[in-house]
C-alpha positions as CSV (number, residue, x, y, z in Angstrom):
1,X,74.6,69.3,156.6
2,X,75.6,72.5,154.8
3,X,72.9,72.0,152.1
4,X,70.2,72.2,154.8
5,X,71.3,75.6,156.0
6,X,69.9,78.9,155.0
7,X,72.0,81.9,153.9
8,X,72.7,82.8,157.5
9,X,74.1,79.4,158.3
10,X,71.2,78.4,160.6
11,X,70.2,74.8,160.3
12,X,66.8,74.3,158.8
13,X,64.1,72.6,160.8
14,X,62.8,69.2,159.7
15,X,65.8,68.0,157.9
16,X,66.6,64.3,157.3
17,X,68.8,62.6,159.9
18,X,72.4,62.7,158.7
19,X,72.8,58.9,158.6
20,X,69.8,58.7,156.3
21,X,71.0,61.2,153.7
22,X,72.0,59.5,150.4
23,X,75.6,60.1,149.5
24,X,76.3,57.7,146.6
25,X,79.6,58.6,144.9
26,X,79.5,59.9,141.3
27,X,80.4,57.1,139.0
28,X,80.5,57.4,135.2
29,X,79.2,54.3,133.4
30,X,80.4,54.3,129.7
31,X,81.9,51.8,127.3
32,X,84.3,54.5,126.2
33,X,87.5,55.7,127.8
34,X,88.7,59.3,127.4
35,X,90.6,59.8,124.2
36,X,92.2,62.6,122.2
37,X,92.5,65.7,124.4
38,X,89.9,64.5,126.9
39,X,92.3,62.9,129.4
40,X,94.5,66.1,129.9
41,X,91.4,68.3,129.9
42,X,89.7,66.2,132.6
43,X,92.9,66.2,134.7
44,X,93.5,69.9,134.4
45,X,89.9,71.0,135.2
46,X,89.7,68.6,138.2
47,X,93.0,69.9,139.6
48,X,91.7,73.5,139.1
49,X,88.6,72.7,141.1
50,X,90.6,71.0,143.9
51,X,92.9,74.0,144.0
52,X,90.0,76.3,144.5
53,X,90.2,78.2,141.2
54,X,87.0,80.2,140.8
55,X,87.0,80.6,137.0
56,X,88.1,78.0,134.5
57,X,87.5,77.8,130.8
58,X,87.2,74.7,128.6
59,X,87.8,75.6,125.0
60,X,86.4,72.5,123.2
61,X,86.1,72.3,119.4
62,X,83.0,70.9,117.8
63,X,82.9,67.1,118.0
64,X,85.5,66.8,120.7
65,X,83.3,65.2,123.4
66,X,82.8,68.1,125.8
67,X,79.8,66.5,127.5
68,X,81.8,63.3,128.4
69,X,84.6,65.6,129.7
70,X,82.1,67.3,132.0
71,X,80.9,64.0,133.3
72,X,84.4,62.8,134.1
73,X,85.3,66.1,135.9
74,X,82.2,65.7,138.1
75,X,83.2,62.1,138.8
76,X,86.7,63.3,139.7
77,X,85.8,66.2,142.1
78,X,82.6,64.5,143.6
79,X,80.7,67.8,143.9
80,X,77.0,68.5,143.4
81,X,76.9,70.3,140.1
82,X,74.7,72.8,138.3
83,X,75.0,72.8,134.5
84,X,73.5,75.8,132.7
85,X,72.5,75.6,129.1
86,X,71.2,78.4,126.8
87,X,67.8,76.9,126.0
88,X,65.4,74.1,127.0
89,X,66.2,71.9,124.0
90,X,70.0,71.8,124.7
91,X,69.3,71.4,128.4
92,X,67.1,68.3,127.7
93,X,69.8,66.8,125.4
94,X,72.5,67.3,128.1
95,X,70.3,65.8,130.8
96,X,69.6,62.8,128.6
97,X,73.3,62.2,128.0
98,X,74.3,62.7,131.6
99,X,71.6,60.3,132.8
100,X,73.3,57.7,130.7
101,X,76.7,58.5,132.2
102,X,75.3,58.6,135.8
103,X,72.7,55.8,136.0
104,X,73.2,55.5,139.8
105,X,73.1,59.2,140.6
106,X,70.5,61.9,140.5
107,X,70.5,63.8,137.2
108,X,67.6,66.2,137.2
109,X,66.2,68.8,134.8
110,X,65.2,72.3,135.9
111,X,63.7,74.7,133.3
112,X,60.6,76.9,133.2
113,X,57.5,74.9,133.5
114,X,55.5,77.1,131.2
115,X,54.7,75.7,127.7
116,X,53.0,79.1,127.0
117,X,53.5,82.2,129.1
118,X,52.1,85.7,128.7
119,X,53.2,87.8,131.7
120,X,50.9,90.5,132.9
121,X,51.7,93.9,131.4
122,X,50.3,97.3,130.9
123,X,50.7,99.5,127.8
124,X,50.1,103.1,128.9
125,X,49.9,104.5,125.3
126,X,46.7,102.6,124.6
127,X,45.6,102.0,128.2
128,X,45.7,98.3,127.6
129,X,46.2,95.8,130.5
130,X,47.3,92.3,129.5
131,X,46.2,89.7,132.0
132,X,48.7,86.9,132.9
133,X,48.1,83.8,130.9
134,X,50.0,80.6,131.1
135,X,50.0,76.9,130.3
136,X,51.9,74.8,132.8
137,X,53.6,71.6,131.7
138,X,52.9,69.4,134.7
139,X,55.7,66.9,133.7
140,X,58.3,69.7,133.8
141,X,56.8,70.9,137.0
142,X,57.4,67.4,138.4
143,X,61.0,67.6,137.3
144,X,61.4,71.0,139.0
145,X,60.2,69.5,142.3
146,X,62.4,66.5,141.8
147,X,65.4,68.8,141.5
148,X,64.7,70.6,144.8
149,X,63.8,67.5,146.7
150,X,66.9,65.7,145.4
151,X,69.1,68.7,146.5
152,X,67.7,68.5,150.0
153,X,68.0,64.7,150.3
154,X,71.4,63.8,148.8
155,X,74.7,65.1,147.6
156,X,75.2,63.1,144.4
157,X,73.0,65.5,142.3
158,X,73.6,67.0,138.8
159,X,71.0,69.7,137.9
160,X,70.8,70.6,134.2
161,X,69.1,74.0,134.0
162,X,68.3,76.9,131.8
163,X,68.5,80.5,133.1
164,X,65.2,79.7,134.9
165,X,67.4,78.8,137.8
166,X,68.1,82.4,138.6
167,X,64.4,83.2,139.1
168,X,62.8,83.1,142.5
169,X,61.1,79.9,143.7
170,X,60.6,80.5,147.4
171,X,62.6,80.0,150.5
172,X,64.5,76.7,150.8
173,X,64.2,77.1,154.6
174,X,60.4,77.1,154.4
175,X,60.4,74.3,151.7
176,X,62.6,72.0,153.9
177,X,61.2,73.1,157.2
178,X,57.6,72.4,156.3
179,X,58.2,69.0,154.8
180,X,56.3,66.2,156.4
181,X,58.5,63.4,157.6
182,X,56.9,60.0,158.2
183,X,59.0,57.5,160.2
184,X,58.0,54.0,161.3
185,X,60.0,54.6,164.5
186,X,58.0,57.6,165.5
187,X,54.4,58.0,166.6
188,X,52.1,59.8,164.2
189,X,48.4,60.4,164.1
190,X,46.7,60.0,160.7
191,X,44.6,63.1,161.1
192,X,47.7,65.2,162.1
193,X,49.5,64.0,159.0
194,X,46.5,65.0,156.8
195,X,46.4,68.5,158.3
196,X,50.2,68.8,157.7
197,X,49.7,67.8,154.1
198,X,46.9,70.4,153.6
199,X,49.2,73.1,155.1
200,X,51.8,72.4,152.5
201,X,49.2,72.7,149.7
202,X,48.3,69.1,149.0
203,X,44.7,68.7,147.9
204,X,42.4,65.8,149.1
205,X,40.9,63.8,146.2
206,X,39.4,60.5,147.1
207,X,38.4,59.7,143.5
208,X,41.4,60.5,141.3
209,X,44.9,60.4,142.8
210,X,47.0,62.9,140.8
211,X,50.3,64.6,141.6
212,X,49.9,67.0,144.5
213,X,46.9,65.2,146.0
214,X,46.2,62.6,148.6
215,X,43.3,60.3,149.5
216,X,42.2,58.5,152.6
217,X,41.0,54.9,152.7
218,X,40.4,53.8,156.3
219,X,43.7,53.6,158.1
220,X,45.6,54.0,154.8
221,X,46.8,57.3,153.5
222,X,47.8,57.5,149.8
223,X,50.0,60.5,148.9
224,X,51.1,61.4,145.3
225,X,54.1,63.8,145.7
226,X,54.5,66.3,142.8
227,X,58.0,65.2,142.2
228,X,57.4,61.4,142.1
229,X,56.3,59.0,139.4
230,X,54.3,56.8,141.8
231,X,52.2,57.5,144.9
232,X,53.2,56.5,148.5
233,X,50.9,54.6,150.8
234,X,51.2,55.1,154.6
235,X,49.4,52.4,156.7
236,X,48.5,53.5,160.2
237,X,47.8,51.3,163.2
238,X,46.5,53.7,165.9
239,X,49.3,56.2,166.4
240,X,51.9,54.0,164.8
241,X,53.0,53.9,161.2
242,X,52.8,50.2,160.2
243,X,54.2,50.5,156.6
244,X,55.4,53.0,154.1
245,X,55.3,51.7,150.6
246,X,55.6,53.0,147.0
247,X,52.8,51.7,144.7
248,X,52.6,51.4,141.0
249,X,50.2,54.2,139.9
250,X,48.2,51.9,137.6
251,X,48.4,48.4,139.0
252,X,48.8,49.2,142.7
253,X,51.7,46.8,142.9
254,X,54.2,47.4,145.8
255,X,57.4,48.7,144.3
256,X,59.4,49.7,147.3
257,X,59.1,49.9,151.1
258,X,60.7,52.5,153.4
259,X,61.6,52.9,157.0
260,X,61.3,56.7,156.8
261,X,60.4,59.2,154.0
262,X,60.1,63.0,153.6
263,X,57.1,64.4,151.8
264,X,58.2,67.7,150.3
265,X,55.7,70.5,149.8
266,X,53.4,70.5,146.7
267,X,54.5,74.1,145.8
268,X,57.8,76.0,146.1
269,X,55.8,78.9,147.5
270,X,54.9,77.5,150.9
271,X,55.0,79.6,154.0
272,X,54.7,78.8,157.7
273,X,51.5,80.2,159.3
274,X,53.4,82.8,161.5
275,X,55.3,84.1,158.5
276,X,52.1,84.3,156.5
277,X,50.3,86.3,159.2
278,X,53.2,88.7,159.4
279,X,53.3,89.0,155.6
280,X,49.6,90.0,155.7
281,X,50.4,92.9,158.0
282,X,53.4,94.1,156.0
283,X,51.5,93.9,152.7
284,X,48.7,96.0,154.3
285,X,51.2,98.5,155.6
286,X,52.8,98.9,152.1
287,X,49.3,99.2,150.6
288,X,48.4,102.0,153.0
289,X,51.6,103.9,152.2
290,X,51.2,103.5,148.5
291,X,47.6,104.7,148.6
292,X,48.6,107.8,150.5
293,X,51.2,108.5,147.8
294,X,48.7,108.0,144.9
295,X,46.1,110.2,146.6
296,X,48.6,112.9,147.3
297,X,49.6,112.9,143.7
298,X,46.0,113.0,142.5
299,X,46.2,109.5,141.0
300,X,42.8,108.5,142.1
301,X,42.2,105.8,139.4
302,X,45.6,104.2,140.2
303,X,44.7,104.2,144.0
304,X,41.3,102.6,143.5
305,X,42.7,100.0,141.1
306,X,45.6,99.1,143.5
307,X,43.3,98.9,146.6
308,X,40.8,96.6,144.8
309,X,43.4,94.2,143.5
310,X,45.5,94.0,146.6
311,X,42.6,93.6,149.0
312,X,41.3,90.7,147.0
313,X,44.7,89.0,147.1
314,X,44.9,89.6,150.9
315,X,41.5,88.0,151.4
316,X,42.7,85.0,149.4
317,X,45.9,84.7,151.3
318,X,44.1,84.9,154.6
319,X,41.4,82.4,153.7
320,X,43.2,80.0,151.4
321,X,46.9,80.5,152.1
322,X,47.6,81.4,148.5
323,X,46.4,83.6,145.6
324,X,46.9,84.1,141.9
325,X,50.2,85.9,141.4
326,X,51.5,85.1,144.9
327,X,55.0,85.3,143.7
328,X,54.6,89.1,143.5
329,X,54.4,89.1,147.3
330,X,57.4,86.9,147.8
331,X,59.4,89.6,149.5
332,X,56.8,89.8,152.3
333,X,56.4,86.0,152.5
334,X,60.1,85.4,152.7
335,X,60.7,88.2,155.2
336,X,63.2,89.9,153.0
337,X,64.2,93.5,153.0
338,X,63.5,95.8,150.0
339,X,66.0,95.2,147.3
340,X,67.3,92.0,148.8
341,X,67.6,89.3,146.1
342,X,65.1,86.4,146.1
343,X,65.7,82.8,146.9
344,X,66.5,80.7,143.8
345,X,67.5,77.2,142.9
346,X,71.1,78.1,143.7
347,X,70.2,78.5,147.4
348,X,69.2,74.9,147.5
349,X,72.7,73.7,146.6
350,X,75.4,73.1,149.2
351,X,78.0,75.8,149.6
352,X,80.7,73.7,147.8
353,X,78.9,73.1,144.6
354,X,80.3,73.4,141.0
355,X,78.7,75.4,138.2
356,X,79.4,74.5,134.5
357,X,78.1,76.9,131.9
358,X,77.7,75.2,128.5
359,X,77.9,77.4,125.4
360,X,79.0,80.2,127.7
361,X,79.3,82.7,124.9
362,X,75.5,82.5,124.6
363,X,74.4,81.7,128.2
364,X,76.4,84.4,130.0
365,X,74.8,87.3,128.1
366,X,71.4,85.7,128.8
367,X,72.1,85.7,132.5
368,X,73.1,89.4,132.3
369,X,70.0,90.4,130.4
370,X,67.3,88.7,132.5
371,X,67.1,91.3,135.3
372,X,66.6,94.5,133.3
373,X,64.0,93.0,131.0
374,X,61.9,91.8,133.9
375,X,62.3,95.1,135.8
376,X,61.1,97.4,133.0
377,X,57.8,95.6,132.7
378,X,57.1,95.6,136.5
379,X,58.0,99.3,137.0
380,X,55.1,100.1,134.6
381,X,52.7,97.9,136.5
382,X,53.7,99.5,139.8
383,X,53.5,103.1,138.5
384,X,49.9,102.5,137.3
385,X,48.5,100.8,140.3
386,X,48.4,97.2,139.1
387,X,51.0,96.0,141.6
388,X,52.6,97.1,144.8
389,X,56.2,98.3,144.4
390,X,57.4,95.2,146.3
391,X,56.6,93.2,143.1
392,X,60.0,94.5,141.8
393,X,61.7,92.2,144.4
394,X,60.1,89.1,142.7
395,X,62.9,89.1,140.0
396,X,65.8,87.1,138.6
397,X,69.2,87.6,140.1
398,X,71.4,90.4,138.8
399,X,74.6,89.1,137.3
400,X,76.7,90.2,140.3
401,X,74.3,88.5,142.8
402,X,74.4,85.4,140.7
403,X,78.2,85.3,140.8
404,X,78.3,85.9,144.6
405,X,76.3,82.7,145.1
406,X,78.4,80.4,142.9
407,X,81.8,79.3,144.4
408,X,83.4,77.9,141.2
409,X,82.7,78.1,137.5
410,X,83.8,76.1,134.4
411,X,82.9,77.9,131.2
412,X,82.5,75.5,128.2
413,X,82.5,76.8,124.6
414,X,84.2,76.5,121.3
415,X,84.3,80.3,121.1
416,X,84.5,81.8,124.6
417,X,83.1,85.3,125.1
418,X,85.0,88.3,126.1
419,X,84.0,88.1,129.8
420,X,85.0,84.5,130.1
421,X,88.4,85.2,128.5
422,X,88.9,88.1,130.9
423,X,88.1,86.4,134.2
424,X,89.4,82.9,133.6
425,X,92.3,81.7,135.8
426,X,93.0,78.6,133.8
427,X,92.2,77.9,130.1
428,X,92.0,74.3,129.1
429,X,91.9,73.3,125.5
430,X,90.2,70.3,124.0
431,X,91.2,70.5,120.4
432,X,92.0,66.8,119.5
433,X,88.9,64.9,118.5
434,X,88.7,61.2,119.4
435,X,87.9,60.5,115.7
436,X,91.1,62.2,114.5
437,X,89.2,64.6,112.3
438,X,90.8,68.0,111.5
439,X,89.3,71.4,111.5
440,X,88.5,72.2,107.8
441,X,90.9,74.0,105.4
442,X,89.8,77.7,104.9
443,X,90.2,79.5,101.6
444,X,89.6,83.2,100.9
445,X,88.4,84.1,97.4
446,X,87.2,87.5,95.9
447,X,83.5,88.5,96.0
448,X,83.3,89.4,92.3
449,X,82.7,85.9,91.1
450,X,81.3,84.3,94.2
451,X,78.0,83.1,92.8
452,X,79.5,81.5,89.7
453,X,82.2,80.0,91.8
454,X,79.6,78.5,94.2
455,X,77.8,76.9,91.3
456,X,81.0,75.2,90.1
457,X,81.9,74.0,93.7
458,X,78.4,72.6,94.3
459,X,78.5,70.6,91.0
460,X,81.9,69.2,92.0
461,X,80.6,68.1,95.5
462,X,77.4,66.7,94.1
463,X,79.4,64.5,91.7
464,X,81.1,63.0,94.8
465,X,77.8,62.6,96.7
466,X,78.7,65.3,99.1
467,X,76.7,68.4,100.4
468,X,77.3,72.1,100.5
469,X,76.1,74.8,103.0
470,X,76.0,78.4,101.9
471,X,75.6,81.3,104.4
472,X,74.2,84.7,103.4
473,X,73.5,87.9,105.3
474,X,69.7,88.3,104.6
475,X,66.6,86.2,104.1
476,X,65.9,87.8,100.8
477,X,69.4,87.0,99.5
478,X,69.0,83.4,100.7
479,X,65.8,83.0,98.8
480,X,67.1,84.8,95.6
481,X,70.3,82.7,95.6
482,X,68.2,79.5,95.9
483,X,66.1,80.5,93.0
484,X,69.2,81.2,90.9
485,X,70.8,77.9,91.8
486,X,67.6,76.1,90.8
487,X,67.6,77.9,87.5
488,X,71.1,76.6,87.0
489,X,70.0,73.1,87.5
490,X,71.3,72.7,91.0
491,X,69.1,71.0,93.6
492,X,69.0,73.6,96.3
493,X,66.8,74.8,99.2
494,X,66.9,77.6,101.7
495,X,66.4,77.7,105.5
496,X,65.9,80.7,107.7
497,X,63.8,81.9,110.7
498,X,60.6,82.0,108.7
499,X,60.8,78.2,108.3
500,X,59.0,76.3,111.0
501,X,61.1,74.3,113.4
502,X,59.8,70.9,112.3
503,X,60.2,71.8,108.7
504,X,63.9,72.7,109.4
505,X,64.5,69.2,110.7
506,X,62.9,67.8,107.5
507,X,65.1,70.0,105.3
508,X,68.2,68.8,107.1
509,X,67.2,65.2,106.8
510,X,66.5,65.6,103.1
511,X,70.0,67.2,102.8
512,X,71.6,64.3,104.4
513,X,69.7,61.8,102.3
514,X,70.9,63.6,99.1
515,X,67.4,64.7,98.0
516,X,69.2,68.0,97.2
517,X,72.8,69.1,97.3
518,X,73.0,72.7,98.5
519,X,71.4,74.4,101.5
520,X,71.3,78.2,101.7
521,X,70.8,79.8,105.1
522,X,71.8,82.6,107.4
523,X,72.4,82.3,111.2
524,X,70.7,78.9,111.5
525,X,73.8,77.2,110.0
526,X,76.0,78.3,112.9
527,X,75.5,76.0,115.9
528,X,74.0,72.6,116.6
529,X,74.1,71.0,113.2
530,X,75.5,67.5,112.9
531,X,75.9,67.0,109.2
532,X,78.8,64.7,108.3
533,X,77.8,64.6,104.6
534,X,78.7,68.3,104.3
535,X,82.2,68.8,102.8
536,X,82.0,72.5,101.9
537,X,80.8,75.6,103.7
538,X,80.7,78.8,101.6
539,X,80.5,82.1,103.5
540,X,79.3,84.9,101.3
541,X,80.3,88.5,102.0
542,X,82.6,87.4,104.8
543,X,84.2,90.8,105.1
544,X,81.0,92.5,106.2
545,X,81.7,93.1,109.9
546,X,78.8,92.5,112.3
547,X,77.1,89.9,114.4
548,X,76.8,87.4,111.6
549,X,80.5,87.9,110.6
550,X,82.3,88.4,113.9
551,X,85.0,86.0,114.7
552,X,82.8,83.8,117.0
553,X,80.2,83.4,114.3
554,X,82.8,82.6,111.7
555,X,84.5,80.0,113.8
556,X,81.1,78.4,114.6
557,X,80.2,78.4,110.9
558,X,83.6,76.9,110.0
559,X,82.9,74.1,112.5
560,X,80.0,72.8,110.4
561,X,82.5,71.3,107.9
562,X,84.6,69.7,110.6
563,X,82.8,66.3,110.5
564,X,84.0,65.4,107.0
565,X,87.5,64.3,106.2
566,X,87.3,66.4,103.0
567,X,85.9,69.4,104.9
568,X,86.7,72.8,103.3
569,X,85.5,76.4,103.9
570,X,85.5,79.2,101.3
571,X,85.2,82.8,102.5
572,X,84.3,85.3,99.8
573,X,85.8,88.6,100.7
574,X,87.7,91.5,99.1
575,X,89.6,92.3,102.3
576,X,90.7,90.5,105.4
577,X,88.8,92.0,108.4
578,X,89.9,91.7,112.0
579,X,87.2,89.1,112.6
580,X,88.3,87.0,109.6
581,X,91.9,87.2,110.6
582,X,91.1,86.0,114.1
583,X,88.9,83.1,112.8
584,X,91.6,82.1,110.2
585,X,94.4,82.2,112.7
586,X,92.5,80.2,115.3
587,X,91.4,77.6,112.8
588,X,94.9,77.2,111.4
589,X,96.3,76.9,115.0
590,X,93.8,74.1,115.8
591,X,94.4,72.4,112.5
592,X,98.2,72.4,113.1
593,X,97.8,70.9,116.6
594,X,95.5,68.2,115.2
595,X,97.7,67.3,112.3
596,X,100.7,66.9,114.6
597,X,98.8,64.7,117.0
598,X,97.6,62.4,114.2
599,X,101.0,62.1,112.7
600,X,102.6,61.3,116.1
601,X,100.0,58.6,116.9
602,X,99.5,57.3,113.4
603,X,95.8,58.2,113.2
604,X,94.1,58.3,109.9
605,X,91.1,60.7,110.0
606,X,87.8,59.3,108.8
607,X,84.5,60.9,108.1
608,X,81.9,60.3,110.8
609,X,79.3,57.8,109.4
610,X,76.1,58.5,111.3
611,X,72.8,57.0,110.5
612,X,70.4,59.5,109.0
613,X,67.6,58.3,111.2
614,X,69.4,59.7,114.2
615,X,67.7,63.0,113.4
616,X,64.1,61.8,112.5
617,X,64.2,58.0,112.4
618,X,60.6,57.7,113.6
619,X,59.4,59.6,110.5
620,X,60.0,56.8,108.1
621,X,60.0,53.8,110.4
622,X,57.2,51.4,109.5
623,X,55.7,54.0,107.1
624,X,57.3,52.9,103.9
625,X,57.4,55.1,100.8
626,X,53.9,56.4,101.0
627,X,53.2,59.8,99.5
628,X,51.0,62.5,100.9
629,X,48.6,62.1,97.9
630,X,48.1,58.4,98.6
631,X,47.4,59.1,102.2
632,X,44.8,61.8,101.4
633,X,43.1,59.4,99.0
634,X,42.9,56.7,101.8
635,X,41.6,59.3,104.2
636,X,38.8,60.3,101.8
637,X,37.6,56.7,101.7
638,X,37.1,56.6,105.5
639,X,33.9,57.6,107.3
640,X,33.8,60.7,109.6
641,X,33.7,58.4,112.7
642,X,36.8,56.5,111.6
643,X,38.8,59.7,110.9
644,X,37.7,61.1,114.3
645,X,38.9,57.9,116.0
646,X,42.3,58.3,114.4
647,X,42.5,62.0,115.3
648,X,41.5,61.4,118.9
649,X,44.3,58.8,119.2
650,X,46.7,61.3,117.7
651,X,45.7,63.9,120.3
652,X,46.5,61.3,123.1
653,X,49.9,60.7,121.5
654,X,50.5,64.4,121.2
655,X,49.8,64.9,124.9
656,X,52.1,62.0,125.8
657,X,54.9,63.4,123.6
658,X,54.5,66.8,125.2
659,X,54.7,65.2,128.7
660,X,57.9,63.5,127.7
661,X,59.4,66.8,126.5
662,X,59.6,65.4,122.9
663,X,58.4,68.8,121.6
664,X,59.3,68.1,117.9
665,X,57.2,64.9,117.9
666,X,54.3,66.7,119.7
667,X,54.5,69.6,117.2
668,X,54.3,67.3,114.2
669,X,51.3,65.5,115.7
670,X,49.7,68.8,116.5
671,X,50.0,70.0,112.8
672,X,48.4,66.8,111.6
673,X,45.5,67.2,114.1
674,X,44.9,70.8,113.1
675,X,44.9,69.9,109.4
676,X,42.5,67.0,109.8
677,X,40.1,68.8,112.2
678,X,40.0,71.8,109.9
679,X,38.9,69.6,107.0
680,X,36.5,67.5,109.0
681,X,34.8,70.5,110.8
682,X,35.0,72.9,107.9
683,X,36.7,75.4,110.1
684,X,39.8,77.5,109.6
685,X,43.1,76.0,110.8
686,X,43.8,79.1,112.9
687,X,40.5,78.5,114.8
688,X,41.3,74.8,115.4
689,X,44.8,75.7,116.6
690,X,43.3,78.4,118.9
691,X,41.0,75.7,120.4
692,X,43.9,73.4,121.0
693,X,45.7,76.1,122.9
694,X,42.7,76.8,125.0
695,X,42.6,73.2,126.0
696,X,46.2,73.3,127.1
697,X,46.1,76.5,129.2
698,X,45.5,76.0,132.9
699,X,45.5,79.5,134.4
700,X,48.2,81.2,136.5
701,X,51.3,79.6,137.9
702,X,49.7,79.5,141.3
703,X,46.1,78.6,140.6
704,X,44.0,75.4,140.4
705,X,45.2,73.3,137.6
706,X,42.6,72.0,135.2
707,X,42.9,68.5,133.9
708,X,45.3,68.3,131.0
709,X,42.9,66.5,128.7
710,X,40.0,69.0,128.7
711,X,37.3,68.6,126.1
712,X,36.9,71.2,123.4
713,X,33.5,72.8,122.7
714,X,33.6,71.3,119.2
715,X,33.8,67.8,120.6
716,X,31.0,68.5,123.1
717,X,28.8,69.9,120.3
718,X,29.2,66.5,118.5
719,X,27.8,64.8,121.6
720,X,31.0,63.3,122.9
721,X,31.2,62.9,126.7
722,X,34.2,64.5,128.4
723,X,35.5,61.1,129.6
724,X,35.4,59.5,126.2
725,X,32.7,57.6,124.3
726,X,30.9,58.8,121.2
727,X,32.3,58.6,117.7
728,X,35.7,60.0,118.7
729,X,36.6,57.8,121.6
730,X,40.3,58.4,122.5
731,X,41.3,54.7,122.5
732,X,41.5,51.6,120.4
733,X,43.3,50.6,117.2
734,X,42.4,51.7,113.7
735,X,39.3,50.1,112.2
736,X,40.1,46.5,111.2
737,X,40.6,45.9,107.5
738,X,41.7,49.5,106.8
739,X,45.1,50.6,105.5
740,X,47.5,50.9,108.4
741,X,49.8,53.3,106.6
742,X,47.9,56.0,108.5
743,X,49.6,54.9,111.7
744,X,53.2,55.1,112.8
745,X,53.6,53.7,116.3
746,X,49.8,54.1,116.6
747,X,50.0,57.5,115.1
748,X,48.9,59.1,111.8
749,X,51.6,58.8,109.2
750,X,54.0,61.7,109.1
751,X,54.9,61.6,105.4
752,X,52.9,64.7,104.7
753,X,55.0,67.9,105.1
754,X,52.6,70.4,106.6
755,X,53.9,73.7,108.0
756,X,54.9,72.9,111.6
757,X,54.8,75.7,114.2
758,X,55.9,74.7,117.7
759,X,53.3,73.2,119.9
760,X,54.8,75.1,122.7
761,X,55.8,78.7,122.8
762,X,59.2,77.8,124.3
763,X,61.1,80.7,125.7
764,X,64.8,80.5,126.6
765,X,63.9,80.0,130.3
């Protein structure tokens, strides 16, 4: 099979027999049929893929159902597909939607597994070295392994990824070639299988079976692959495999049985012993050459530093088979030449795969920028003796290298970038919405009276129970305008980057509920807002050319009023700039096409009616209208032990939400925990938050992972055992007879609006 070949076309060792490879056809399962412009867009894009067109562009307006179109194109062309999104949140949303469309196929999620990541760096001006520090989300790591294992086992795979997919993850030839294949039809000695598992970095743990470990019970071998939800039991009878079964991790119930099964490595950075031995020699050779160079230049400190660090890593590699920061030696371990690009997720795909880039006007520039940012940091490390120069080859792909590896692209955006417009061989438009809604009417008015005009417009909309968005150019202007609107008796709030993520969601929910009528913001009002109650978007100083007022930003902002049948946009400007003209012309063109279609088919546009709890339904569910003051009074009546019991349960829920990638829910729980623990312990909130972060961090990307639920020093000082017990046992319902408004789905009530910083420092990768 092509997808089990390396870049030179050589078949990988240890692949699954061809007859056992899963090849289920892609099949979209949905109660809806394509409507509006979707049928012609699906047909045109699918034909372009079949004709071998390398670049296609889907120009889809807001609310036109672009995700459904993607799914139907994948179904039509039957190709393994990589879908790239600009951030983790959007990637998670896409993956969730596509899993619903493809319940019988593999839809996997591949993003950076770091919740927190501080790369190693050196600041020469202050002689400061910053050690690498990271917190690994083990659930996301499981999904990364699931992606690579699925790509090597079947063709019906859709991978939804961030730009993390262009970073090195180790050779697919080694990953596939070192897999342990257990087959009931072939003889296998139990001890040999155990040794093979250890070679691919599984750990033996006979007490707690966690992902990446195995345990031995007589003739039974239990293995918990890092990509699986449940462990696998292999029953031996002498040199024969009697049974291969999947067990429920909790109950031990048999869920499935297999005739044969591959056990993929526990790490993407696995290397065969001969290659590792050769890598030790080449690393030593490079170290010797680099030390000679440093000594010749009189850089004795750099030479001593490099020798000490590298020799330690070599000892770890020779003894243990891995070391902290092993990815910096990937060029030697893979056997690549200097400057040769690393292996990435893209190399795990078959040669005929399809790549769809969502929000391409944002994602493509991200791909372009990854390489240079990574290189500048590592050049400094290499120059000052912290790393060998070969660390520069542990890098993301350059844009040209990325393009060489992808056979066919479909760019998806409402506002395609210059690059996409230049290279596309076919542009497909998806302008007609299934709901019949039109792009909003756009009006241009002079700047002189823009504030007074906005006040009049907000009052008109408020009388109709509609909402208004106002975009400014600066944070200070947004805050000052909000104060002025409040002085004029208008219910208004502002939102910009200083507002914490969870608080932004609360503000948007309050806007939809009608708790206020006007929201003032800057760039946060451009993309990703689903606010059907908004009938007016006002753009202040629209003629000030720049990033916030270029034609793409203007079109995206105009789209915020496209979900209301009365949608209207007012641009305040004294002149029509080139960006304004392009945005006005494009909006008018789309609106004309939509009106003609509706008239031809007798469609009457209707405002989308979407339940407000779609955004944060869990906030108010079961909680009732309980105020923060009431909750604080109830808390004051509880004993310390009872409050600790509630907090401990909340921490469990926080960890579970984080594992499920529900970061907003986890962040909200985190804020409540920090607030309560600070009050209980008499400590500063910053210290409590720092303690929580320490519990979550687990060392480097290639070190031993600590248990996720480590115990803080504060809890130990109160006499609580690491496994539970004591006054703050992490289990059990609230004390009987107490008010249950504290709990929402067994959590503390969320009605309090505390500042909410993200639990995870989520980068775009």
